[in-house]
Backbone as JSON Lines, residues from 0, in Angstrom:
{"i":0,"aa":"M","n":[-151.0,-37.43,65.27],"ca":[-150.0,-37.2,64.65],"c":[-149.28,-36.22,65.64]}
{"i":1,"aa":"R","n":[-148.52,-36.37,66.38],"ca":[-147.63,-35.44,67.15],"c":[-146.09,-35.15,66.86]}
{"i":2,"aa":"R","n":[-145.58,-34.28,66.9],"ca":[-144.43,-34.06,66.51],"c":[-143.9,-33.76,65.31]}
{"i":3,"aa":"N","n":[-144.68,-33.95,64.31],"ca":[-144.43,-34.18,63.23],"c":[-144.54,-32.63,62.43]}
{"i":4,"aa":"T","n":[-143.53,-32.12,61.8],"ca":[-143.95,-30.85,61.27],"c":[-144.18,-31.02,60.21]}
{"i":5,"aa":"L","n":[-145.43,-29.79,59.33],"ca":[-146.24,-30.13,58.61],"c":[-145.54,-29.73,57.1]}
{"i":6,"aa":"F","n":[-144.78,-28.72,57.34],"ca":[-143.88,-28.28,55.79],"c":[-142.56,-28.36,56.2]}
{"i":7,"aa":"Y","n":[-141.63,-28.8,54.77],"ca":[-140.36,-28.8,54.81],"c":[-140.01,-27.54,53.77]}
{"i":8,"aa":"I","n":[-139.61,-26.74,54.32],"ca":[-139.34,-25.48,53.29],"c":[-138.11,-24.94,53.69]}
{"i":9,"aa":"N","n":[-137.36,-24.6,52.73],"ca":[-135.56,-23.95,53.11],"c":[-135.88,-22.75,52.56]}
{"i":10,"aa":"P","n":[-134.76,-21.66,52.72],"ca":[-134.67,-20.46,52.73],"c":[-135.03,-20.15,50.82]}
{"i":11,"aa":"S","n":[-134.04,-21.19,50.39],"ca":[-133.66,-21.12,48.87],"c":[-134.89,-21.39,48.14]}
{"i":12,"aa":"Q","n":[-135.64,-21.91,48.51],"ca":[-137.17,-22.77,47.61],"c":[-137.69,-21.14,47.37]}
{"i":13,"aa":"T","n":[-138.71,-21.37,45.98],"ca":[-139.73,-20.86,45.64],"c":[-140.86,-21.6,46.19]}
{"i":14,"aa":"I","n":[-141.96,-20.71,46.56],"ca":[-143.28,-21.17,47.06],"c":[-144.51,-21.06,46.21]}
{"i":15,"aa":"D","n":[-144.94,-22.08,45.49],"ca":[-145.86,-21.69,44.66],"c":[-147.1,-22.08,45.47]}
{"i":16,"aa":"L","n":[-148.05,-20.94,46.12],"ca":[-149.19,-21.09,46.87],"c":[-150.1,-22.12,46.33]}
{"i":17,"aa":"S","n":[-150.34,-22.01,44.91],"ca":[-151.14,-23.4,44.53],"c":[-150.7,-24.68,44.48]}
{"i":18,"aa":"T","n":[-149.53,-24.63,45.05],"ca":[-149.29,-26.36,44.71],"c":[-149.02,-26.61,46.15]}
{"i":19,"aa":"L","n":[-148.98,-25.59,47.29],"ca":[-148.62,-26.02,48.65],"c":[-148.85,-27.18,49.57]}
{"i":20,"aa":"K","n":[-150.32,-26.81,49.48],"ca":[-151.16,-28.12,50.01],"c":[-150.83,-29.57,49.78]}
{"i":21,"aa":"Q","n":[-150.48,-29.59,48.22],"ca":[-149.76,-31.27,47.54],"c":[-148.57,-31.35,48.33]}
{"i":22,"aa":"R","n":[-148.07,-30.66,49.06],"ca":[-146.46,-30.95,49.64],"c":[-146.89,-31.75,50.86]}
{"i":23,"aa":"L","n":[-147.96,-31.76,51.48],"ca":[-148.53,-32.21,52.84],"c":[-148.87,-33.61,52.63]}
{"i":24,"aa":"S","n":[-148.96,-34.32,53.61],"ca":[-149.19,-36.11,53.55],"c":[-150.84,-35.87,52.96]}
{"i":25,"aa":"A","n":[-151.14,-37.0,52.54],"ca":[-152.17,-37.29,52.1],"c":[-153.5,-37.16,53.33]}
{"i":26,"aa":"D","n":[-153.06,-37.63,54.57],"ca":[-153.73,-37.44,55.63],"c":[-153.74,-36.02,56.29]}
{"i":27,"aa":"V","n":[-153.0,-35.41,56.07],"ca":[-152.84,-33.86,56.52],"c":[-153.71,-33.48,55.23]}
{"i":28,"aa":"Q","n":[-153.84,-33.31,54.47],"ca":[-154.69,-32.91,53.39],"c":[-155.95,-33.17,53.38]}
{"i":29,"aa":"Q","n":[-156.19,-34.39,53.92],"ca":[-157.67,-34.94,54.14],"c":[-158.37,-34.33,55.28]}
{"i":30,"aa":"Q","n":[-157.38,-33.87,56.31],"ca":[-157.77,-33.12,57.68],"c":[-158.3,-31.66,57.31]}
{"i":31,"aa":"I","n":[-157.43,-31.17,56.31],"ca":[-157.87,-29.9,56.1],"c":[-159.07,-29.8,55.26]}
{"i":32,"aa":"D","n":[-159.42,-30.67,54.44],"ca":[-160.47,-30.71,53.72],"c":[-161.68,-30.84,54.47]}
{"i":33,"aa":"T","n":[-161.58,-31.58,55.5],"ca":[-162.86,-31.89,56.55],"c":[-162.78,-30.53,57.32]}
{"i":34,"aa":"L","n":[-161.7,-30.04,57.44],"ca":[-161.73,-28.82,58.48],"c":[-162.52,-27.78,57.38]}
{"i":35,"aa":"C","n":[-162.32,-27.5,56.34],"ca":[-162.9,-26.75,55.51],"c":[-164.43,-26.73,55.16]}
{"i":36,"aa":"E","n":[-164.62,-28.07,54.94],"ca":[-166.12,-28.82,54.85],"c":[-167.12,-28.17,56.26]}
{"i":37,"aa":"C","n":[-166.27,-28.35,57.62],"ca":[-166.83,-27.93,58.69],"c":[-167.16,-26.58,58.41]}
{"i":38,"aa":"V","n":[-166.35,-25.65,58.53],"ca":[-166.22,-24.21,58.45],"c":[-167.1,-23.93,57.53]}
{"i":39,"aa":"H","n":[-167.26,-24.15,56.47],"ca":[-168.13,-23.95,55.44],"c":[-169.91,-24.42,55.76]}
{"i":40,"aa":"S","n":[-169.77,-25.55,56.74],"ca":[-171.1,-25.79,57.07],"c":[-171.52,-24.84,58.22]}
{"i":41,"aa":"Y","n":[-170.72,-24.04,58.89],"ca":[-171.29,-23.13,60.09],"c":[-171.26,-21.69,59.31]}
{"i":42,"aa":"A","n":[-170.26,-21.24,58.71],"ca":[-170.19,-19.87,57.96],"c":[-171.02,-19.89,56.68]}
{"i":43,"aa":"G","n":[-171.37,-20.97,55.79],"ca":[-171.86,-21.04,54.87],"c":[-170.8,-20.32,53.65]}
{"i":44,"aa":"N","n":[-171.2,-19.67,52.15],"ca":[-170.39,-19.19,51.75],"c":[-169.56,-18.23,52.43]}
{"i":45,"aa":"I","n":[-167.96,-18.31,52.1],"ca":[-167.03,-17.48,52.98],"c":[-166.99,-16.11,51.91]}
{"i":46,"aa":"A","n":[-167.08,-15.0,52.64],"ca":[-166.79,-13.47,52.32],"c":[-165.7,-12.92,52.81]}
{"i":47,"aa":"K","n":[-164.97,-13.46,53.61],"ca":[-163.76,-12.57,54.0],"c":[-162.91,-13.92,55.44]}
{"i":48,"aa":"V","n":[-161.67,-13.51,55.34],"ca":[-160.75,-14.38,56.37],"c":[-159.89,-13.41,56.55]}
{"i":49,"aa":"D","n":[-160.16,-12.82,57.74],"ca":[-159.14,-12.34,58.87],"c":[-158.13,-12.68,59.63]}
{"i":50,"aa":"V","n":[-156.73,-12.37,59.69],"ca":[-155.76,-13.05,60.21],"c":[-155.17,-12.09,60.84]}
{"i":51,"aa":"L","n":[-155.1,-12.45,62.62],"ca":[-154.46,-11.92,63.51],"c":[-153.47,-12.88,64.61]}
{"i":52,"aa":"P","n":[-152.14,-12.62,64.19],"ca":[-151.12,-13.25,65.09],"c":[-150.96,-12.48,66.52]}
{"i":53,"aa":"Y","n":[-151.08,-13.09,67.16],"ca":[-150.93,-12.76,68.5],"c":[-149.84,-13.55,69.73]}
{"i":54,"aa":"R","n":[-149.96,-13.12,70.68],"ca":[-148.82,-14.23,71.76],"c":[-149.61,-13.59,73.29]}
{"i":55,"aa":"V","n":[-149.95,-14.46,73.8],"ca":[-150.18,-14.78,75.23],"c":[-149.23,-15.39,75.96]}
{"i":56,"aa":"T","n":[-148.46,-15.01,77.01],"ca":[-148.03,-15.57,77.75],"c":[-146.66,-16.38,76.99]}
{"i":57,"aa":"N","n":[-145.91,-15.91,76.35],"ca":[-145.06,-16.55,75.44],"c":[-145.48,-17.66,74.2]}
{"i":58,"aa":"M","n":[-146.67,-17.63,74.33],"ca":[-147.17,-18.97,73.54],"c":[-147.71,-17.88,72.34]}
{"i":59,"aa":"G","n":[-147.5,-18.58,71.33],"ca":[-147.94,-17.87,69.54],"c":[-149.15,-18.43,69.1]}
{"i":60,"aa":"Y","n":[-150.07,-17.81,68.96],"ca":[-151.28,-17.75,68.2],"c":[-151.5,-17.12,66.78]}
{"i":61,"aa":"I","n":[-152.12,-17.5,65.95],"ca":[-152.81,-17.14,65.03],"c":[-154.49,-17.36,64.87]}
{"i":62,"aa":"K","n":[-155.0,-16.2,65.01],"ca":[-156.55,-16.16,65.04],"c":[-156.97,-16.0,63.46]}
{"i":63,"aa":"L","n":[-157.74,-17.16,63.13],"ca":[-158.25,-16.87,61.87],"c":[-160.03,-16.55,62.07]}
{"i":64,"aa":"T","n":[-160.57,-15.57,61.58],"ca":[-161.91,-15.24,61.61],"c":[-162.21,-15.27,60.43]}
{"i":65,"aa":"I","n":[-163.17,-16.24,59.97],"ca":[-163.82,-16.31,58.88],"c":[-165.3,-16.0,58.86]}
{"i":66,"aa":"L","n":[-165.83,-15.02,57.73],"ca":[-167.31,-14.77,58.16],"c":[-167.52,-15.24,56.96]}
{"i":67,"aa":"G","n":[-168.64,-15.63,56.81],"ca":[-169.58,-16.23,55.56],"c":[-170.71,-15.6,55.8]}
{"i":68,"aa":"D","n":[-171.87,-16.16,54.82],"ca":[-173.36,-15.41,54.49],"c":[-174.37,-16.46,55.71]}
{"i":69,"aa":"L","n":[-173.73,-17.46,56.57],"ca":[-174.38,-17.74,57.63],"c":[-173.87,-17.5,59.08]}
{"i":70,"aa":"G","n":[-173.02,-17.09,59.14],"ca":[-172.12,-16.38,60.41],"c":[-170.87,-16.34,60.53]}
{"i":71,"aa":"Q","n":[-170.43,-16.26,61.58],"ca":[-168.79,-16.26,62.0],"c":[-168.21,-17.45,62.5]}
{"i":72,"aa":"F","n":[-167.24,-18.24,62.08],"ca":[-166.12,-19.24,62.48],"c":[-164.64,-18.8,62.79]}
{"i":73,"aa":"G","n":[-164.48,-19.22,64.07],"ca":[-163.22,-19.03,64.1],"c":[-162.21,-19.93,64.2]}
{"i":74,"aa":"L","n":[-160.84,-20.2,63.77],"ca":[-159.73,-21.02,64.16],"c":[-158.58,-20.32,64.67]}
{"i":75,"aa":"Q","n":[-158.21,-21.16,65.76],"ca":[-157.04,-20.67,66.26],"c":[-156.05,-21.54,65.97]}
{"i":76,"aa":"I","n":[-154.7,-21.1,65.63],"ca":[-153.53,-22.26,65.51],"c":[-152.85,-21.57,66.61]}
{"i":77,"aa":"V","n":[-152.29,-22.74,67.25],"ca":[-150.93,-22.73,68.5],"c":[-149.86,-22.89,68.02]}
{"i":78,"aa":"V","n":[-148.83,-22.24,68.16],"ca":[-147.71,-23.06,68.36],"c":[-147.58,-23.73,69.53]}
{"i":79,"aa":"A","n":[-147.66,-25.19,69.61],"ca":[-147.32,-25.75,70.96],"c":[-146.48,-26.76,71.04]}
{"i":80,"aa":"G","n":[-145.79,-27.05,69.81],"ca":[-144.48,-27.99,69.74],"c":[-144.86,-29.44,69.52]}
{"i":81,"aa":"Y","n":[-146.2,-29.38,69.17],"ca":[-146.94,-30.82,68.13],"c":[-147.6,-30.72,67.22]}
{"i":82,"aa":"T","n":[-148.11,-31.55,66.59],"ca":[-149.14,-30.84,65.43],"c":[-150.43,-31.57,65.98]}
{"i":83,"aa":"E","n":[-151.64,-31.17,65.86],"ca":[-152.79,-31.87,66.0],"c":[-154.12,-31.2,65.78]}
{"i":84,"aa":"F","n":[-155.11,-31.81,64.82],"ca":[-156.0,-30.99,64.31],"c":[-157.06,-31.67,65.1]}
{"i":85,"aa":"P","n":[-158.28,-30.73,64.93],"ca":[-159.22,-30.72,65.99],"c":[-160.45,-32.07,65.38]}
{"i":86,"aa":"N","n":[-161.25,-32.62,66.25],"ca":[-161.92,-33.69,65.69],"c":[-163.46,-32.92,65.09]}
{"i":87,"aa":"N","n":[-163.78,-32.86,63.95],"ca":[-164.59,-31.69,63.48],"c":[-166.09,-32.43,63.56]}
{"i":88,"aa":"H","n":[-166.39,-33.69,63.97],"ca":[-167.29,-34.28,63.95],"c":[-168.0,-34.48,65.45]}
{"i":89,"aa":"T","n":[-167.66,-34.38,66.37],"ca":[-167.99,-34.17,67.41],"c":[-168.31,-32.61,68.41]}
{"i":90,"aa":"D","n":[-167.33,-31.81,67.91],"ca":[-167.32,-30.62,68.55],"c":[-168.79,-29.81,67.74]}
{"i":91,"aa":"N","n":[-169.44,-28.98,68.62],"ca":[-170.43,-28.16,67.89],"c":[-170.56,-26.57,68.02]}
{"i":92,"aa":"S","n":[-168.87,-26.37,68.56],"ca":[-168.98,-24.86,68.55],"c":[-168.2,-24.21,67.51]}
{"i":93,"aa":"Y","n":[-168.19,-22.69,67.39],"ca":[-167.92,-21.91,66.28],"c":[-166.5,-21.88,66.58]}
{"i":94,"aa":"R","n":[-165.72,-22.73,66.91],"ca":[-164.33,-22.27,67.0],"c":[-163.57,-23.72,67.33]}
{"i":95,"aa":"R","n":[-162.37,-23.48,66.45],"ca":[-161.6,-24.87,66.4],"c":[-160.2,-24.06,66.57]}
{"i":96,"aa":"Y","n":[-159.53,-25.15,67.51],"ca":[-157.94,-25.29,67.62],"c":[-157.03,-26.23,67.0]}
{"i":97,"aa":"I","n":[-156.12,-26.06,66.43],"ca":[-154.94,-26.43,65.54],"c":[-153.79,-26.19,66.49]}
{"i":98,"aa":"S","n":[-152.73,-27.31,66.51],"ca":[-151.8,-27.31,66.95],"c":[-150.69,-27.48,66.25]}
{"i":99,"aa":"V","n":[-149.59,-26.55,66.53],"ca":[-148.63,-26.71,65.33],"c":[-146.98,-27.07,65.9]}
{"i":100,"aa":"V","n":[-146.29,-27.43,64.94],"ca":[-144.97,-27.49,65.88],"c":[-144.34,-26.04,65.93]}
{"i":101,"aa":"D","n":[-144.16,-25.54,64.87],"ca":[-143.32,-24.27,65.09],"c":[-144.33,-23.16,63.99]}
{"i":102,"aa":"S","n":[-143.34,-22.02,64.27],"ca":[-143.9,-20.94,63.79],"c":[-143.95,-20.93,62.05]}
{"i":103,"aa":"T","n":[-143.24,-21.8,61.19],"ca":[-143.33,-22.15,59.98],"c":[-144.41,-22.83,59.58]}
{"i":104,"aa":"D","n":[-144.58,-24.08,60.63],"ca":[-145.88,-24.53,59.88],"c":[-147.16,-23.74,60.1]}
{"i":105,"aa":"A","n":[-147.02,-22.89,61.42],"ca":[-148.19,-21.72,61.8],"c":[-148.35,-21.1,60.4]}
{"i":106,"aa":"Y","n":[-147.4,-20.29,60.1],"ca":[-147.26,-19.32,58.7],"c":[-147.73,-20.11,57.79]}
{"i":107,"aa":"W","n":[-147.47,-20.9,57.13],"ca":[-147.81,-21.68,56.07],"c":[-149.0,-22.61,56.07]}
{"i":108,"aa":"L","n":[-149.54,-23.1,57.28],"ca":[-150.93,-23.77,57.18],"c":[-152.07,-22.54,57.25]}
{"i":109,"aa":"T","n":[-151.4,-21.48,57.83],"ca":[-152.55,-20.17,57.58],"c":[-152.85,-20.19,56.17]}
{"i":110,"aa":"E","n":[-151.54,-20.01,55.59],"ca":[-151.73,-19.47,53.74],"c":[-152.61,-20.67,53.31]}
{"i":111,"aa":"V","n":[-152.3,-21.85,53.54],"ca":[-152.87,-22.95,52.93],"c":[-154.66,-22.69,53.39]}
{"i":112,"aa":"L","n":[-154.75,-22.74,54.57],"ca":[-156.39,-22.3,54.8],"c":[-156.85,-21.05,54.3]}
{"i":113,"aa":"K","n":[-156.14,-20.07,54.57],"ca":[-156.98,-19.13,53.37],"c":[-157.16,-19.15,52.18]}
{"i":114,"aa":"R","n":[-156.48,-20.21,51.34],"ca":[-156.48,-20.24,50.0],"c":[-157.47,-21.27,49.72]}
{"i":115,"aa":"E","n":[-157.55,-22.24,50.7],"ca":[-158.8,-23.56,50.31],"c":[-160.21,-22.63,50.93]}
{"i":116,"aa":"L","n":[-160.05,-21.96,51.77],"ca":[-161.44,-21.38,52.44],"c":[-162.16,-20.35,51.27]}
{"i":117,"aa":"Q","n":[-160.66,-19.5,50.66],"ca":[-160.99,-18.5,49.73],"c":[-161.75,-18.75,48.51]}
{"i":118,"aa":"A","n":[-161.27,-20.06,48.06],"ca":[-161.54,-20.5,46.74],"c":[-162.94,-20.75,46.6]}
{"i":119,"aa":"N","n":[-163.7,-20.81,47.54],"ca":[-165.22,-20.65,47.58],"c":[-165.58,-19.02,47.01]}
{"i":120,"aa":"I","n":[-164.95,-18.17,47.58],"ca":[-165.25,-16.77,47.22],"c":[-165.21,-16.74,45.64]}
{"i":121,"aa":"H","n":[-164.12,-17.32,45.29],"ca":[-164.25,-16.97,43.55],"c":[-164.95,-17.92,42.85]}
{"i":122,"aa":"L","n":[-165.1,-19.04,43.32],"ca":[-166.34,-19.94,42.83],"c":[-167.92,-19.41,42.57]}
{"i":123,"aa":"K","n":[-167.8,-18.83,43.82],"ca":[-169.25,-17.93,44.12],"c":[-169.33,-17.0,43.19]}
{"i":124,"aa":"A","n":[-168.1,-15.87,43.24],"ca":[-167.93,-14.95,42.5],"c":[-168.43,-15.15,41.05]}
{"i":125,"aa":"N","n":[-167.47,-16.09,40.26],"ca":[-167.75,-16.6,39.07],"c":[-169.14,-16.95,38.86]}
{"i":126,"aa":"T","n":[-169.67,-17.62,39.28],"ca":[-170.99,-18.51,39.59],"c":[-172.16,-17.03,39.29]}
{"i":127,"aa":"E","n":[-171.92,-15.95,40.06],"ca":[-172.94,-15.1,39.89],"c":[-173.1,-14.3,38.76]}
{"i":128,"aa":"H","n":[-171.53,-14.18,38.61],"ca":[-171.15,-13.06,37.29],"c":[-171.67,-14.27,36.04]}
{"i":129,"aa":"N","n":[-171.51,-15.41,35.99],"ca":[-172.01,-16.08,34.69],"c":[-173.35,-15.83,34.92]}
{"i":130,"aa":"D","n":[-174.0,-16.12,35.9],"ca":[-175.66,-15.98,36.2],"c":[-175.93,-14.64,35.22]}
{"i":131,"aa":"E","n":[-175.79,-13.91,35.79],"ca":[-176.07,-12.0,35.47],"c":[-176.32,-12.34,33.65]}
{"i":132,"aa":"H","n":[-175.15,-12.81,33.12],"ca":[-174.84,-12.74,31.92],"c":[-175.69,-14.08,30.92]}
{"i":133,"aa":"N","n":[-176.12,-14.9,31.64],"ca":[-176.82,-15.75,31.22],"c":[-178.18,-15.87,31.21]}
{"i":134,"aa":"E","n":[-178.87,-14.61,31.46],"ca":[-180.27,-14.52,31.61],"c":[-181.08,-14.78,30.02]}
{"i":135,"aa":"I","n":[-182.22,-15.07,29.95],"ca":[-182.92,-15.32,28.8],"c":[-184.05,-14.31,28.9]}
{"i":136,"aa":"T","n":[-184.0,-13.74,27.39],"ca":[-184.55,-12.42,27.6],"c":[-185.63,-12.94,25.95]}
{"i":137,"aa":"D","n":[-186.72,-12.23,26.39],"ca":[-187.66,-12.41,24.74],"c":[-187.68,-11.44,24.11]}
């Protein structure tokens, strides 16, 4: 998948984050799901996602640091002029690189990843909350 933009968004559009992922192709949605599964296998239940945009030698990056109960995982989104997702099945490192065409794709991909990864936070919090109130007492 080279030179393809991920998101087609114009300035007059209202963006609904809950449906943003559905705007992507089925292949990209699958790659995001696979990437999130990989992150969860390394970091466990996600507690926090920190986002840091930065620049090195005129190259734009967004660093996502994902903190979970099993450890930390890093995602680097690189504005490289082409789109490429990591191969999650062969790399055993706690960091992955994603290349995107432009800053618009970098921003909205960051939003989708944060939403997908943090969905687990809310699910876990709701489960723990329900467990506390479903105790059986004699």
